C-alpha positions in Angstrom: 72.7 123.2 91.4 73.8 125.3 88.4 77.6 125.0 88.8 77.9 121.3 89.7 78.8 118.5 87.3 77.5 115.8 89.5 75.0 116.1 92.3 76.9 113.9 94.9 80.5 115.0 94.4 80.5 117.3 97.3 79.0 114.8 99.7 81.2 111.9 98.8 83.8 111.0 101.4 87.4 111.6 100.3 89.4 108.5 100.4 93.2 108.6 100.9 95.1 106.1 98.7 96.5 103.3 100.7 98.6 101.8 98.0 101.5 104.3 98.3 102.5 103.5 101.9 102.3 99.8 101.2 104.4 100.2 98.0 106.9 102.3 100.0 107.1 99.7 102.7 107.6 96.9 100.1 110.3 98.9 98.4 112.1 99.5 101.7 112.0 95.8 102.6 113.4 94.9 99.2 116.1 97.5 99.4 117.0 96.3 102.9 117.2 92.7 101.7 119.5 93.7 98.8 121.8 95.8 101.0 121.9 93.1 103.6 123.0 90.5 101.0 125.5 93.0 99.5 128.4 91.8 101.7 127.9 88.3 100.5 128.2 89.5 96.9 131.3 91.4 97.8 132.9 88.3 99.4 132.1 86.3 96.3 133.6 88.9 94.0 136.8 89.1 96.0 136.9 85.3 95.9 136.7 85.2 92.2 139.4 87.9 91.9 141.7 85.9 94.2 141.0 82.7 92.2 141.9 84.4 89.0 145.0 85.9 90.5 146.1 82.5 91.7 145.3 81.0 88.3 147.5 83.5 86.5 150.4 83.2 88.9 150.5 79.4 89.1 149.7 78.7 85.4 152.1 76.0 84.0 
């Protein structure tokens, strides 16, 4: 046991981190929700642009 720092380090089971796949899945779900709602945002922006155009044209 001359070269070891701790006596049970070699016998301990190696655990794989489980947080990364869950974080990746959460990020994918969030990105999908944002991209799914992007067309609504686009319609809203074009609506505002059209309203401003109408306001400038028909200003008394």
